[in-house]
C-alpha positions, 0 to 999 in steps of 0.5 A: 848656192844653198844646199837643198835638203829633204825634210823628213817629218818622221825623223827625230831631230835629236837623234839625227844630231847625235847619229854617228857621234859615239860610233866610229866607222870600222872596217875589218879587212879579212882577206877571204871576204871576197871569196864569200860571194859566189858570182853565177852566170846562167845561160840556156838553150832549147835542151839545157841550162849552163851555169858557171859559178866562181868559187875561188879557193874551194877544194873540189871535194868540198862542193855540194850541188843539189837539184830538186825539180827546178831549184838548184842549190850550190854550197861549199866549205871554204878553209884557208890557213896561212902561216908566216915564219921567221927564224922558225918562229911563228910571226903571224898565223891566220885561219878562216873557215866559212861556207858559201851557199847559193840557191836559185829557181829556173823556169823549167823542170830539170833532169837531175839524173843527167846533170853534169858538173865540172870544177876547174881553176876555181870555176864550177860548170854545171850542165842542167838538162831540161826535163822533156815536157809530157805531151798531152794526148786526147783519149777517145772514149768508146 
């Protein structure tokens, strides 16, 4: 059977011919790279949002959480140092410094004064209470 290919009239055939010819694909396997993505789960009930953020390898003191209205920002600095010694000589030494950051907007305004944050076993758990809605009152004019 013949292969079917899609014709793109805007492509430059000469560029397609040499694409990837001079460039070799390279991959740098940095061990902490998996730590640079922060996975987040958000759940809600009538009173609050619950957020779980995976932040492995982060120290509790390096985490920063900010709440502004309905915007939540989580950031942390990641530091990793690894040193291998053999016969008291350094054979290999690796250091990594980086920053994790994630911001998201929620549907309801949040009560920033009542936010609860706990960090345990590489997971940050936030309880973000919703602000009470202001009730509209009808005012009688005399």
